[in-house]
N, C-alpha and C positions, 0 to 999 in steps of 0.2 A: 848545749852549746850551738847546736844547729838551730834551735828555736830562737835563740838570741842573735843569730846571723853573725857569729864571730868569723872574721875573715879567713882564718886558716881552716875552719870547719867547712865553710861554703866553698873554698877553693878546691877541696877534695871532691866535692860533688860536681864541680865544673868539668873535671876530666871524665866524668861518667855521663855528662849531658843532663844533669839533674839539679841545676842551681835553683830552680823555682820550687823544688820539693823540700827545701831545707826546713821550712816551718812544719810541714806535715810530718816529716820523718822525726823531727825533734819532739813534737807532741806525742807521736806514737811511742817513742822511747820513754818519755816521762810517764805516759799512761801505763805502759807495761811494767815499769819499775814500781809504780804505785800498787798495781795489782800483785806484784811479787812480794811487796813489803808486808802485806796483811796476811795473817795465817789462813783465813777462810778462802782467799783467792790466790794463795801462793802457787798452787799447782797450775792453775790457768795462766797466771803471769809467767811462770817458768816455761810453759810451752810457747807462749807468745814471744818471750825474749829469745828463747833458743831458735825459733823460726826466723826471727828478725835478724839475729847475728849470723845465722847460717846463710841467709840470703845475702847478707853483706859480704860474707866470705866468698860466696859464689860470684858475686859481682866483681870483687877484687881480683879473683883468679881469672875471670873472663876478660879482664882488661890488663892483664899482666902486672897487677899490683901486688902488694904485700898482704898476705892473709893474716898477718900478726895483729893489725889494727883491730879487726873485729874478733879475732880469736882470743885475745887477752881478756876483754870483758866477758866473753862467753865462758871462758874457763873460770873466772871469778864467780860468775852466776852459778855455774855447776857446783863449785866447791861450797858456796853458801847454801845452795839447795840441799846438798848432801849433809852438811852439818845441821841444818834445821829440821829436815825430814827425810830420813834414809829410806823410807818406804817408797819414795818416788823412784828410786833406782832398784830396790830389791823386792818391792811388792809388800803387801800387808802380811803380817805374821798371824793376824787374827782370823779365825774361821767363823763365819756366820752360818750356822746350821739351824734352820727353823723347821719345826714339824707341825 
């Protein structure tokens, strides 16, 4: 939505003094979601999405905004990651011992 410059999405960036960054932020979101969608790059995408939305939460909090806007997608990403690959959260149960 940021990449397409939808008015309500860009208006949110204006209050943070970032209206010219809408395209860049939108492309970053799309790229991170694509990485997260494919099994081989899911872990890398998960880290990037988590960092992106954590930064968005920090930005919201520093400007007295609601942290729910970035927290809801982040929660959904974490639930999806947990359902797809629990080893992201609990570690691998396999042991590789080579002699």
